[in-house]
LUMFIGU-153807 format. One record per atom (N, C-alpha, C, O, CB): x, y, z. Coordinates in pm, whole numbers, plus 50000, padded with zeros to 5 digits. Glycine has a CB too. Example, Ala and Ser with C-alpha at 12.3 -4.5 7.8 and 13.67 -1.06 7.14 Angstrom:
BEGIN
513194943150780
512304955050780
513204967050780
514244966850846
511314955350905
512854977550708
513674989450714
512905000350787
513415011450804
514084994050572
// end
This chain:
BEGIN
104234382851295
103034392251351
103624412151281
104744417251284
103064389951590
102294417951227
103134431051222
103394440451322
102444443251395
102674438351138
104474445951342
104654459951412
104394472651389
104834475151277
105604461751429
104114478051416
103754494551423
104964497451383
105714488551424
103304502751571
105964511651275
107064511951344
107294523451242
106574526351147
108044498551366
108544529751284
109344537851210
110654533251120
111534527351184
109714546251301
110824534651024
112244531850989
113194540250897
113254538550776
112204520050934
114024550650976
115304549750890
115874543150769
115524531750737
115994546750954
116624548950711
117514546150599
117984559550548
117514570450583
116804537850485
119194557250444
120644563450411
119364572450344
118224569350377
122234553950307
119624586350226
119094587850116
120704589250035
121744589650101
117914600750115
120674589849914
121964589249803
122884600449875
124024598649919
121504594149614
122174611749875
123174621849905
124004623150127
124774630450189
122004638249842
123184611450154
123674611750306
122324615150421
122274607750519
124954625250317
121784620650416
120644625250517
119884616150478
119924611750363
119974639850514
119034611650575
118094606950674
116904607550595
116424617650542
118014615150809
116354592050591
115344598150570
114054586750676
114244574750690
115224599850388
113074592750724
112614582350753
110934583850697
110284593150650
112944580050906
110574566350735
109054564950695
108274555450830
108734549950930
108944555550523
106814556850771
106484544650882
106484529850803
106734528850683
104784547350959
106234520750872
106764507850832
105434496250885
104704506150873
108454505350916
104864489550912
104444480550967
104944464350864
104214459150781
102874485250988
106184459850899
107134446650867
106364433550977
105734432951082
109174450950922
106744427150904
106034415950952
107334408151059
108334405250993
105404405850805
107394405551167
108524408751253
108354391251301
107174387751305
108304424051388
109484379451340
109604366751415
109154374451565
109144386351597
111364358451404
108714360051655
108614370051818
110314367251864
110514359451957
107114360651984
111304372751808
112674371351829
112924381551813
113804388051869
113424363551766
111944386251705
112744399851650
114394398951563
115324406951553
113024409251801
114114382851503
115954383051493
115484390251344
116294398951310
117244363051490
114434388651257
114034389751110
113344398251111
112664400951210
113464379951042
113284406950970
112264419150979
112254414650833
113154413550750
112684437151035
110674411850829
110474414650636
109474425850558
108354423750511
109784399750565
110194437450560
109544448050495
108924452050359
108994444950259
110194454750508
108564459250363
107124453850224
107174471050196
106134477150218
104794444250304
107684474250175
107974489050063
107374488349981
107054476649962
109234492549994
106814497449886
106424499549749
108044498449696
108954498449779
105484515549717
108334497249515
109274501149463
109144514949453
110244519949429
109494495049361
108324522449461
108284539849404
108894545549507
109314556949487
106704548449378
109104539349646
108984546249775
110924550649738
111674547049648
108344533349948
111194563549909
112664564949894
112934553850012
114064548850015
113354582349918
112174550550089
113144537050149
112834526050072
113934520950094
112874531950310
112324518450004
112624509249913
114554511149809
115564504749836
111094511249811
114464517749742
115664529149679
116214526249759
116744515249740
115614544849657
116614534149932
117724533750005
117914524650029
119124522950012
117874539150092
117134509750090
117554497950126
118334488250021
119264480750051
116444492350174
117654490049869
118194482149749
119474490049708
120014482849624
117074481149618
119984497749720
121584507249750
122254503849868
123094495249839
121414524449772
122304506750006
122234507750114
122784490550168
123894486150200
120784513950142
121454484350159
121184469550211
121374469850343
121874460650407
122084458350154
120954481650394
120734480950600
119794493050580
119594501750496
122564485550748
119274488950713
118334506250787
118004501950945
118564491450980
116194511150689
117424506651016
117004506751123
115614507551149
114874516251103
117564514451172
115154495551245
113814497551244
113264504651411
114084503951502
113154481651202
111994510651437
111954513951559
110614515051593
109664519851530
112674524851585
110694508451731
109604508851814
109054520851889
109664524351991
109844500351895
108024527351852
107874542551898
106494545351958
105524543351885
108064552951772
106214551152125
105454549652099
104224565352102
103034568152119
105454538252163
105384570952076
104614587752031
104094588251922
104834588451824
105524600552015
102744588551904
101494584251771
101354600251667
100824602751558
099364579551872
102254609451781
102574619651697
103064622851558
102814628551452
103164623451748
103894615751623
105464620451528
105174602451457
106144598851391
107714624851669
104254593851463
104064582551378
102934589751239
103044591351117
103294568251487
101904592351343
100924600451225
101574611651147
101154610951031
099604607951296
102314620351159
102514629051098
104044627050999
104124633450894
102374639451197
104744621551024
105634607450921
104444601550778
104564602950656
105954588051069
103384595050857
102954583250692
101644593850666
100584587550656
102214558950729
101524605550655
100994615750621
101264623950548
100474631950497
100814619950684
102654623150527
103664627950429
104974642650535
106154644750508
102394636450265
104274648450630
104994654950699
106594657450760
107054656250874
104424653350756
107064660450660
108454653650692
108884662650872
108464674050890
109894658650524
109384658450937
110084666951057
111014672750975
111644669850874
110784658851193
110834686651092
112144700851061
113274690951151
114144687451071
111724723051163
113544685451282
114684680651313
114144669451440
113444669651541
115784693351351
114854661351374
114174649151502
115844643851529
116694642351441
112674631451419
116004641651662
117334638851757
117154623351691
116124616551697
117214641451968
118294620051633
119024607951640
120644605751677
121484614551662
118824603251519
120864595451718
122704595751672
123004580451578
122234571551543
124014594851864
124024581751564
124394569351523
124284557451560
124874553451660
125204569251515
123464548951479
123624533251469
125404525651488
126484529551443
122954529651296
125044513851574
126334509351630
127084502451521
128114506651468
126154499951753
126184486151479
126734484051354
125904487651197
126564486351094
127054469851366
124784490951192
125204495651050
125234517551010
125034528051072
123714485650937
125594513250880
125454529850838
124354532750855
123784527150761
125744534850700
123364539550930
122424546350998
122224551851083
123154552851162
121884543451014
120664560051126
120444568251238
119604562551332
118714556851269
119934580251202
119454561251439
118574558851530
118104573551590
118754583951596
119194549051632
116904571151629
115694579051671
116144579151778
116454568151824
114284574851659
116384591851864
116604590451999
115224593852118
115404598252232
117824600252018
114144591352069
112564595052099
112554575652135
112014571652239
111264604151917
113124567052050
112274554252016
112104547052159
112824550052254
113104543451896
111184538152166
111674527852301
112394518152303
113134514052392
110814521852362
112074512452160
113694498952092
113874504151896
113134507851804
112764470552097
115334501251920
115704497951754
116244489851731
116864482951811
116384505151680
116164488351625
116834473651584
117604478451440
117144482651334
115454458751554
118854476151481
119394479751320
119644463451226
119984452651273
121284490051336
119444465851134
118994458551033
119874456750842
119664463750743
117544465651038
120574447950854
120594445550685
119944435750588
119454425050624
121794442950652
119954438950495
119294431950396
120124419950370
121344418050370
119054440250274
118754409950341
119254393950318
119124393650161
120004390350082
118154380150403
117614398550127
117274395750017
116074404949982
115284409050067
117084382050011
115984408249831
115094418649787
114504410649703
115124408149600
115624431649730
113454405749717
111854400749574
111334419049549
111274429549613
109614385949692
111154415449459
110534430249361
109934429049235
109754437249145
111664440349316
109584414449251
108444408449117
107484415549173
106754412649079
107954390049092
106684423649251
105364428149261
106064443449297
107094446849355
104234419249384
104884451349226
105124468049327
105184472449498
105734480149577
103824477349291
104484464549493
105264459949700
106124449449734
106104437149741
104054454249823
106814457949751
108354443749699
108374437349853
107674443349936
110694453149641
109104425949896
109414415350013
110974423150045
111884418849974
109474395149951
111334433450139
112654428450139
113084420650274
112674424050384
113574440150114
113774412250256
113964401850424
115104407650467
116004413050402
114294382150421
114944405650619
116354416150666
116994404950808
116404395450861
115634437950747
118094409250832
118674401050954
118884415351080
119344426651064
120514391350897
118434409951176
119234421151271
120354418051331
120704407951393
118504425851380
120904428751303
122384424651377
122654435751501
123794439651522
123844425951250
121654439951571
122074448851695
120714455851721
119804460151650
123424460551662
120924455351824
119204464851870
119164471052020
119954466352102
117594451851876
118514478652049
118844486652154
117304487252239
116204483852194
119504502052094
117674493452396
116294499252465
116844513552507
117884513852573
115634489352613
116234524652476
116084535152502
115114546052660
115564554452738
115734535252383
113534539252639
113214538552737
112084530852767
111364534952676
113224548352767
111294521552836
110324518552833
108884518152788
107894522552846
110474519252877
109004509952642
107084511152635
106104515052733
106074511952852
106444498252617
105034524852647
104274529052758
103404517752789
103324517052911
103494541852732
102724508552732
101524501752760
100694503052704
100484513352639
101084502452849
099834491852708
098244497252602
097824507652598
097854513452707
096944492452627
097374513652506
096784526652503
095504530952460
095524542352413
097454532852443
093994523252464
093424527052344
093634538852240
093654538152117
092394527752377
093804551252334
094234559352265
094964563052151
094564570352061
094484562152312
095974557952160
097504552152081
096674545552006
096294552251909
098874541952163
096194533552014
095594525251911
094904526351797
095064520251691
095014519651952
093734538651842
092724547251798
093274557051662
092774559751553
092294556151932
094824561251745
095354570551637
095884565451507
095724568151388
096384577951690
096734555351591
097094545951479
096044538851388
096594535951282
097834535651537
095014535751390
094544529151275
093424544751240
092424543651168
093694510451314
093754555551292
092674567251213
094304569051082
094224568850959
091984588751362
095224570151141
096354574451022
096164560450945
095794562850830
098254578051083
096244550550962
096254541250851
094614541650749
094374533750658
096564525250932
093514554550804
092914547050783
093184564250617
092894565350498
091494539650909
093724571150701
093874583850656
094704581350496
094484586950389
094754593150779
095864568950537
096724565650391
096364561450321
097034559750219
097634559450373
094654555550332
093924543450246
093064555250190
092354549350108
093004528250338
092704568550187
091564580250184
091034574450005
089894573349959
092434601650204
092334571849943
092134570149779
091744555749772
091714554649649
093604573349676
091524547249804
090654531749791
089544524849873
088934514349852
091554521749805
089414538050016
088154533150077
087054543350045
087434553649989
088304531150235
085954542350068
084834542150053
084634552050174
084904548850289
084234528750044
084144564250137
084094572250277
082554572450331
081824582350322
084654588950255
082274563350373
081254557750479
081474546850565
080744542950656
080154554050420
082814541050518
083564525950578
084244534950645
084904529150732
084534513050476
084464550050649
085544555050729
084464567150857
084764568850975
086934564550597
083514572250800
081964574450890
081804566750969
081674571351083
080674573550828
081714551550954
081254544651057
082244545651159
081794549851266
080934531551023
083784542451154
084624537951215
085124547351330
085304544451448
085464534051127
085364563751243
085664575151317
085224577951446
086064579451535
085324584251256
083914578851470
082954583351625
083784571851759
084214574451871
080574577351598
083724562051698
084254548651773
085334554451825
085484557851942
084624534751684
086334555851707
088094561751710
088554577051798
089594580851852
088574565851522
087064583551778
087494597851876
087014591552015
087734591452115
086494615751831
085684586252011
085764577352109
086634577452241
086694584352342
086014567852049
087344565352187
088834560152194
089884572652305
090284573852421
089514559651997
089924578552194
090854593952195
090664597652341
091464595852433
090174608552079
089234604252346
088704615652422
088334606352554
087454610852627
087304624752340
088754597552579
088064587552666
089784584852823
090034587452941
087514568252520
090444577552688
091604577652710
092944578852739
093664572752817
091564577252699
093164588852654
093934595852541
094144609152658
093274615152722
092894599352362
095704610952658
096304624052695
096164635652646
095074636252590
097334623852692
096884647752639
097394658352557
097984653052440
097444656952336
098344666652625
099224642952423
099954641152316
098814633452228
098714638552117
101374633552347
097794620452254
097194612152185
096084624552161
095764624652043
096834597052257
095424634952238
094704642052154
095634651352053
095324649551935
093764649852237
096404658252067
096924667251925
097074658251856
096664661851746
098254676351915
097694640151848
097564637251755
096294630451628
096124626751511
098344633351787
095814632151728
094434627351625
093804642851538
093464643851421
092824619451757
093834655451666
093354663351592
093974666751434
093334671751341
093344673151674
095464662151434
096224661051381
095274650551232
094624654851136
097394656551484
095454642751253
094834633451185
092964636051112
092494632951003
094994621851296
092524641151200
091294645251167
091514659051099
090694660551009
090384645451287
092254668251112
092664675851017
093074675050842
092794681650742
093494678751077
094004661350879
093974659050731
093174651450676
093034650650554
094964655150687
092584645150757
091074641150671
090044651750636
089574651250522
090154631150759
089704659550703
088964671150644
089814673750544
089314672150432
088674683450732
090574676050545
091644690450421
091084678250333
089964678150282
094184695750427
092284665650320
091404657550202
090134659450157
090174658850034
091254645450227
088884661550200
087604657550160
087424670050050
087034669649934
086424656450295
088004684550155
088114694250021
088054694149987
087054696249918
088414699049960
089764689649956
090174691849813
089594683749701
089724685249579
091544689849803
088794673249779
087874662849650
087224665349635
086594657849561
087424651549638
086404680149684
084804685949669
085294698849555
084464706649509
083904693349861
// end
């Protein structure tokens, strides 16, 4: 199963990198298969440090901003327990992991990990169509360079409707952010 979340790794200078990630996890969350592109900072950090932290989050604005390239100015964190890294203080759950193997035969690598520690900070808010719509819209926006505009235009009203009908202020703000990103991209392509 693929779980969308955020992955923190340690940069060469000791600072934290935060990146969206949709790893494949087993039912027990005992292992996580990450698939970052070799050109990414996340791949470079994991290849060097051999550890990181994967976070299950319910803040779709944070997920959208991170996925669409907006680096947060300040993110509240605390030190991981078993690995060298940082835990996002607003995560629902976190999973500290160690890298057990790296397959870099393709541009999109496969990094197999073993979870060595996990924790819960707050309960997951539950299923919400608006949150899922923001995630889907965000994923579409990460693929603007390869998806036809018609495909995005066909699904966008459905996503907007889900946010309008079932979202709260946070989900509406997140969808507005993603919509603005889409509009800016399209303007830049004219």
